C-alpha atoms as an extended CHARMM CRD file, in Angstrom:
* protein
*
       106  EXT
         1         1  MET       CA             72.7190000000       75.9930000000       67.0190000000  PROA      1               0.0000000000
         2         2  PRO       CA             73.1410000000       74.7420000000       70.5930000000  PROA      2               0.0000000000
         3         3  PRO       CA             74.4610000000       71.3630000000       71.1580000000  PROA      3               0.0000000000
         4         4  GLN       CA             71.7430000000       68.6030000000       71.5390000000  PROA      4               0.0000000000
         5         5  LYS       CA             71.4060000000       67.2210000000       74.9420000000  PROA      5               0.0000000000
         6         6  PRO       CA             71.4320000000       63.4880000000       75.2660000000  PROA      6               0.0000000000
         7         7  GLN       CA             68.3170000000       61.6360000000       75.2490000000  PROA      7               0.0000000000
         8         8  LYS       CA             67.2950000000       60.8720000000       78.8070000000  PROA      8               0.0000000000
         9         9  SER       CA             66.7500000000       57.0020000000       79.3890000000  PROA      9               0.0000000000
        10        10  ARG       CA             63.0490000000       56.0330000000       80.7390000000  PROA      10              0.0000000000
        11        11  THR       CA             64.3460000000       55.7350000000       84.3360000000  PROA      11              0.0000000000
        12        12  GLN       CA             65.8440000000       59.0130000000       84.6510000000  PROA      12              0.0000000000
        13        13  ILE       CA             62.3750000000       60.2460000000       83.2680000000  PROA      13              0.0000000000
        14        14  LEU       CA             60.2480000000       58.3750000000       85.5380000000  PROA      14              0.0000000000
        15        15  GLU       CA             62.7840000000       59.4730000000       88.4860000000  PROA      15              0.0000000000
        16        16  GLU       CA             62.0340000000       63.0680000000       87.3050000000  PROA      16              0.0000000000
        17        17  LEU       CA             58.2880000000       62.6670000000       87.1500000000  PROA      17              0.0000000000
        18        18  GLN       CA             57.8440000000       60.9560000000       90.2450000000  PROA      18              0.0000000000
        19        19  ASP       CA             60.1840000000       63.5710000000       92.2470000000  PROA      19              0.0000000000
        20        20  PHE       CA             58.1410000000       66.3070000000       90.7490000000  PROA      20              0.0000000000
        21        21  MET       CA             54.9700000000       64.7950000000       92.5030000000  PROA      21              0.0000000000
        22        22  LYS       CA             56.6660000000       64.3510000000       95.7550000000  PROA      22              0.0000000000
        23        23  ARG       CA             57.7140000000       68.0580000000       95.7040000000  PROA      23              0.0000000000
        24        24  HSD       CA             53.9550000000       69.0320000000       94.9450000000  PROA      24              0.0000000000
        25        25  PRO       CA             52.4380000000       66.5050000000       97.6450000000  PROA      25              0.0000000000
        26        26  SER       CA             49.0680000000       65.4850000000       96.7500000000  PROA      26              0.0000000000
        27        27  GLU       CA             46.9180000000       62.1420000000       96.1160000000  PROA      27              0.0000000000
        28        28  ARG       CA             48.1300000000       60.1730000000       93.4010000000  PROA      28              0.0000000000
        29        29  GLY       CA             44.2900000000       60.2150000000       91.7750000000  PROA      29              0.0000000000
        30        30  GLU       CA             44.6920000000       64.4560000000       91.7870000000  PROA      30              0.0000000000
        31        31  TRP       CA             47.3850000000       63.8520000000       88.9450000000  PROA      31              0.0000000000
        32        32  TYR       CA             46.8800000000       63.3050000000       85.2730000000  PROA      32              0.0000000000
        33        33  VAL       CA             49.2620000000       62.0360000000       82.8360000000  PROA      33              0.0000000000
        34        34  GLY       CA             49.3650000000       61.6050000000       79.2370000000  PROA      34              0.0000000000
        35        35  THR       CA             51.4210000000       61.7660000000       75.9970000000  PROA      35              0.0000000000
        36        36  ALA       CA             51.7720000000       64.1930000000       73.0460000000  PROA      36              0.0000000000
        37        37  ALA       CA             53.6290000000       65.3180000000       69.9100000000  PROA      37              0.0000000000
        38        38  ASP       CA             53.4950000000       68.7790000000       71.2640000000  PROA      38              0.0000000000
        39        39  ALA       CA             52.9950000000       68.5370000000       75.1690000000  PROA      39              0.0000000000
        40        40  SER       CA             52.7730000000       72.5120000000       75.6780000000  PROA      40              0.0000000000
        41        41  LYS       CA             49.9450000000       72.4600000000       73.0830000000  PROA      41              0.0000000000
        42        42  GLU       CA             48.2810000000       69.7080000000       74.6410000000  PROA      42              0.0000000000
        43        43  LEU       CA             48.3510000000       71.0380000000       78.0200000000  PROA      43              0.0000000000
        44        44  PHE       CA             47.3270000000       74.4000000000       77.4140000000  PROA      44              0.0000000000
        45        45  ASP       CA             44.8800000000       73.7730000000       74.5470000000  PROA      45              0.0000000000
        46        46  VAL       CA             43.3450000000       70.6960000000       75.3960000000  PROA      46              0.0000000000
        47        47  HSD       CA             43.6150000000       70.4930000000       79.0590000000  PROA      47              0.0000000000
        48        48  GLY       CA             43.0240000000       73.8530000000       79.9630000000  PROA      48              0.0000000000
        49        49  PHE       CA             46.3850000000       74.2360000000       81.8330000000  PROA      49              0.0000000000
        50        50  LYS       CA             47.2960000000       77.6610000000       83.2470000000  PROA      50              0.0000000000
        51        51  PRO       CA             50.9770000000       79.0640000000       83.7170000000  PROA      51              0.0000000000
        52        52  SER       CA             50.0880000000       79.2620000000       87.3720000000  PROA      52              0.0000000000
        53        53  ASP       CA             49.1950000000       75.4720000000       87.6720000000  PROA      53              0.0000000000
        54        54  VAL       CA             51.4960000000       72.5100000000       88.5250000000  PROA      54              0.0000000000
        55        55  GLY       CA             52.5690000000       70.2380000000       85.5360000000  PROA      55              0.0000000000
        56        56  LEU       CA             55.8550000000       69.5920000000       83.7700000000  PROA      56              0.0000000000
        57        57  TYR       CA             56.6040000000       67.2530000000       80.8080000000  PROA      57              0.0000000000
        58        58  ARG       CA             59.5580000000       65.1400000000       79.4850000000  PROA      58              0.0000000000
        59        59  HSD       CA             60.7690000000       64.1030000000       76.1250000000  PROA      59              0.0000000000
        60        60  ALA       CA             60.8330000000       60.2420000000       75.8900000000  PROA      60              0.0000000000
        61        61  GLY       CA             62.7950000000       58.3590000000       73.1690000000  PROA      61              0.0000000000
        62        62  SER       CA             59.7780000000       57.0430000000       71.4580000000  PROA      62              0.0000000000
        63        63  ASP       CA             55.9640000000       57.2130000000       71.4780000000  PROA      63              0.0000000000
        64        64  SER       CA             56.0660000000       53.7090000000       72.8900000000  PROA      64              0.0000000000
        65        65  ASP       CA             58.4440000000       54.9830000000       75.7510000000  PROA      65              0.0000000000
        66        66  ALA       CA             56.1490000000       57.7750000000       76.3490000000  PROA      66              0.0000000000
        67        67  ALA       CA             52.7910000000       55.6570000000       76.7460000000  PROA      67              0.0000000000
        68        68  SER       CA             54.9340000000       52.9800000000       78.8140000000  PROA      68              0.0000000000
        69        69  LEU       CA             55.8090000000       55.6360000000       81.2630000000  PROA      69              0.0000000000
        70        70  ALA       CA             52.3950000000       57.0160000000       81.3720000000  PROA      70              0.0000000000
        71        71  GLY       CA             51.1470000000       53.4820000000       81.9870000000  PROA      71              0.0000000000
        72        72  LEU       CA             53.4190000000       52.9600000000       85.0140000000  PROA      72              0.0000000000
        73        73  LEU       CA             52.3580000000       56.3630000000       86.8260000000  PROA      73              0.0000000000
        74        74  ILE       CA             48.5750000000       55.1580000000       85.9690000000  PROA      74              0.0000000000
        75        75  LYS       CA             49.0290000000       51.9400000000       87.3780000000  PROA      75              0.0000000000
        76        76  ARG       CA             50.6600000000       53.8450000000       90.6320000000  PROA      76              0.0000000000
        77        77  GLY       CA             47.4130000000       56.1170000000       90.8730000000  PROA      77              0.0000000000
        78        78  ALA       CA             47.2850000000       58.8640000000       88.5500000000  PROA      78              0.0000000000
        79        79  LYS       CA             44.6250000000       59.4270000000       86.2240000000  PROA      79              0.0000000000
        80        80  GLY       CA             45.1660000000       59.5020000000       82.5660000000  PROA      80              0.0000000000
        81        81  ASP       CA             45.7550000000       57.9900000000       78.9710000000  PROA      81              0.0000000000
        82        82  ALA       CA             48.5630000000       55.6260000000       78.2540000000  PROA      82              0.0000000000
        83        83  ASP       CA             47.4970000000       54.5700000000       74.7760000000  PROA      83              0.0000000000
        84        84  VAL       CA             50.3040000000       54.4580000000       72.1680000000  PROA      84              0.0000000000
        85        85  LYS       CA             50.0750000000       57.7900000000       69.8700000000  PROA      85              0.0000000000
        86        86  ARG       CA             52.0830000000       57.8340000000       66.6280000000  PROA      86              0.0000000000
        87        87  GLY       CA             54.5600000000       60.9340000000       67.0400000000  PROA      87              0.0000000000
        88        88  ALA       CA             53.4770000000       61.5120000000       70.8300000000  PROA      88              0.0000000000
        89        89  THR       CA             57.1080000000       61.0980000000       72.2960000000  PROA      89              0.0000000000
        90        90  ASN       CA             56.3730000000       63.7550000000       74.9820000000  PROA      90              0.0000000000
        91        91  ILE       CA             55.1990000000       62.3690000000       78.4780000000  PROA      91              0.0000000000
        92        92  PHE       CA             53.2890000000       64.9560000000       80.2450000000  PROA      92              0.0000000000
        93        93  LEU       CA             51.7600000000       65.1630000000       83.8410000000  PROA      93              0.0000000000
        94        94  PHE       CA             49.5450000000       67.9570000000       85.8540000000  PROA      94              0.0000000000
        95        95  LYS       CA             47.7440000000       68.0410000000       88.8720000000  PROA      95              0.0000000000
        96        96  MET       CA             44.0680000000       68.6270000000       88.3410000000  PROA      96              0.0000000000
        97        97  ASN       CA             42.1960000000       71.5690000000       89.4400000000  PROA      97              0.0000000000
        98        98  ALA       CA             38.5930000000       72.6680000000       88.8840000000  PROA      98              0.0000000000
        99        99  HSD       CA             39.1220000000       74.4850000000       85.6560000000  PROA      99              0.0000000000
       100       100  THR       CA             41.5730000000       71.6050000000       83.9860000000  PROA      100             0.0000000000
       101       101  LYS       CA             40.2330000000       68.9670000000       81.8620000000  PROA      101             0.0000000000
       102       102  PRO       CA             39.8370000000       66.3840000000       83.0850000000  PROA      102             0.0000000000
       103       103  ALA       CA             38.6750000000       68.5540000000       86.6620000000  PROA      103             0.0000000000
       104       104  LEU       CA             39.8300000000       67.5700000000       89.8840000000  PROA      104             0.0000000000
       105       105  GLY       CA             37.1270000000       64.9400000000       91.1020000000  PROA      105             0.0000000000
       106       106  GLU       CA             35.8740000000       63.7790000000       87.7270000000  PROA      106             0.0000000000
């Protein structure tokens, strides 16, 4: 079994998400952020994310940390859901497209 990586801090996760957004420039309102227990499943099954889309997720220390980080990005202009969901320790974000849910322009 490979060794466990140390948990990243909230600041490190926020910086990674913001850096990712900067590398894929667009209006803040074109990004969607949320939390999930299984971010990959949430992205693909719920939001209609495709492998060619722009998005990423990170594991936070707790469901409240993930929700708090999502809330910060929403306050800075992203769309999304920052509700605390039990066990949702992953934060994800993606650039909305016509095929995603929500879709760009909704």
